[in-house]
N, C-alpha and C positions, 0 to 999 in steps of 0.2 A: 258553771261556764267551761271550767278547765276540762271537765269529763268529755264535753263535746269537742273541744278544740283538739284534744289528743287523738280523736277519730279522724280529723280531716286536715289538720295543718301540716302534719309531717314536719319536715325540716326546711320550711320556706323562709329563708333569711328576710326577704322583704316584708313579709307579714309580721314576723317577729320584731323587726326594727320599728315598724309603725306602731305596733301595739305597745311597745315599751315607751316610745316617744309620747304616745297619747295617754300614758299613765295607767294603763289597764292592769299592770302587774304590781302596782304600789302596795297591794294588800300582802304581798309576800313578806314584808317586814312587820306585819301587824302581830299584835299580842295572840290572836287566834291561831296564827301559824307556828308560834313558838314551841309547842310540844313536840313536834317532829324534829325541829332542830336541836332541841335539848336532848332527846333520845339519841340522836346521831352523835352528839358531843359525848354523852355517857359511853357510847360504844367505842369511841376514840380514846376516851380517858382510860377505859379498861385495858387497853393494850399497852399502856404505860410507854416505855421506851420504844415500842415497836409501832408508833404512830406518829413519828416526828415529821413525816412528809405526807402530805395529803393533796390528791387531785380531786377537784369538785367538777364533775362533768355536767354541763348544763347549769352553771351556777346562778343564772338569773341576775338579780340585783345584788348578790353576794349576801343574802340574808343568813347564811350559815356562819359567816365570819365572826360576828359578836359572840357566838356561842362556842367557839373553838376553845377546847381546854389548853392549859399551859404547856402540856407535852407536845403540842403540835408547833413546830419551829419553822416549818416551811409549808405554805399553802399556795396552790395554784388553782385558780378558777378560770374555767374556759366556758365560752358560750358562743353560739352561732350569731347572736345578735351583737352588732357593734354598739348599738344604743345601750344595751344592757351592760356591756363592759364599761361604757362611759360613766354610767351610774355607779358601777362598782368602784371605779377609780376615784370617785368623789367621796367615798366613805371615809369617815374619820375614826370609826371604832375598830375594834380588834387589836391584835398584837403580832409580833414576830414578822417573819419575811413573807410578805403577801404579793402575789403577782396575778394579774388578770390579763387574759388574752382573748381576742375576738377570732375564734376559729371553730371549726367543726371538730368533732372527736376523730372522724375518719382522717382529717388532714393534720391533726396534731402529731408532732414529731419531737418529743422532749429529749434533751441530752441525758438527763438524770431520770432514774426510776423513782417510784413512789412505794411507800409502805402500805398506804390505804388509797383506794379509789372509791369515790362516792357518786352514786347515781341517784340523786334526790328528786323524786317525781319527774323523771324525764325519759325513762326507758319506753314507755308506751307511745312516744312520739316516733319511734322507729317502726318500720314494718315488722310484724312479728317474726317473719321468717329470717330476719337479720339479727335478732337478739343473740343467738349462739355465736355468731361472728363478732359481735360487739363485745361479748364477754371473752372470747378467745383474744382479742386485741387488748382488752384491759389487762388480762393475765401477762401479756407480753410487756406491759409497762410497770408491773409490779417488781419489787426488789427480789433477788434470788432467795429461795427459801420459802418461807411462808408469809405472804401478804394477806391483806383483807379487802374484800369488795362489800360495800354496804349499799343496800337498795332500799329505797322508800317508795311505796305506791299508796295512793289514797284509796280507801276502802270503797268509795263510791265510783271509782274509775270503771268505765264500761269495759275496759280491757285487761282488768286486773287478773282474771283467771288465766287468760292467755299468756300473760307476762310471767306469772308465777310458774305456769306449767313449763314454759320454756327454760326458766332459770333452774328448775328442778332437774331438767335434763342435762344441764351443764355442771351443777354444783349442789353440794349438800350444805344446808345452812348450819352454822355454829351456834348461832343465837337468833331467836325470832321473838319479836315483841310488838306491842301495839301502843301508839301514842294517841291520846284523846284530848281534844279541847272540850272541857265540860260545858262551856257556855254555848258553843255552836253544835256540839256533837260530831264535829269533824273528827275522823279517825284515819290513821295511817298504819299500815303494816310496815315494819322495818326489820330487815334481816341482815345479818353479818355472815359472810362466807369467808372462812380462812382457807385459802387455796395457794398452792405452790406457783410462784412466779415461773414464767417461760421465757425463752429467748425472743419470742414474738416472731419467729421465722415461719416460713410457709409450712413446714412440717408440723410445727406445734399447732398452728391454727387449724390444719387439716385433721389432726388428731382430736382436737376438742370438737370440731364439727362433726366428725364421724361418731364420736362417743355420744354427742347430743342427739344425732339422728336415731342411733340405737336406743336411747332412753326414751325418745319421743314415741317410738313405736310401742314401747312397753307401756308408756302412760295412755296411749290411745286405746290400749286393750282393756281399760277400765279403772286404772288408778287415778283418782281425782286430783286436781291441782292443789286443792286446799284440804288439809285434814278434816275429815267429817263432811265435806262438801260433795254431794253426790248430783248436784244440778248440772245440766248440760252446759257446755262452753257456748258463749254468746259471740265469739269472734266471727 
């Protein structure tokens, strides 16, 4: 179902609110979804002291929260749906400083920066042309020096090749792994990108967009989005 929704829903707040209110996303906390959350937690744990602050973009029901490792002392989850955030605020699990906000990533304006930003199964809800812009904005919210961006995409997503192609145009992965639920066969590709934080100013955003455009021209010349994948894009 989610594979089709990410083709058509985009970022329609009304639809998201209704779907959460009707319980369509209750499965996000299921055992079957656990593998991807645990892999993300392992990537956070591996950064040790450099993962104390985490921004979870499109946090949904907050399913990542109970999996957060002890080295994460400040967690902020944002979601377009106010109904999803209502569910998050009712959670009794997890630890540390947790904040949930109903806002879009475009409108989110934090005072403090983050050491890690997580896009857990949400980038394909953006128009593909906007992904470089989203990544440029994320880099502006990272702490100065080297922060990390973690991305999870379901392997059955109809837009996975398009998403990974555009991410490759912006960044080089530090680590790439796959999470699999043995019971259902569901699988997620999860990558961590260690990238320098920026000021988030117009010049920084323009630089990332320009670099991305140049990389996209190279990728379109024949370099596939996935290693060993030579099938045509379906976008």
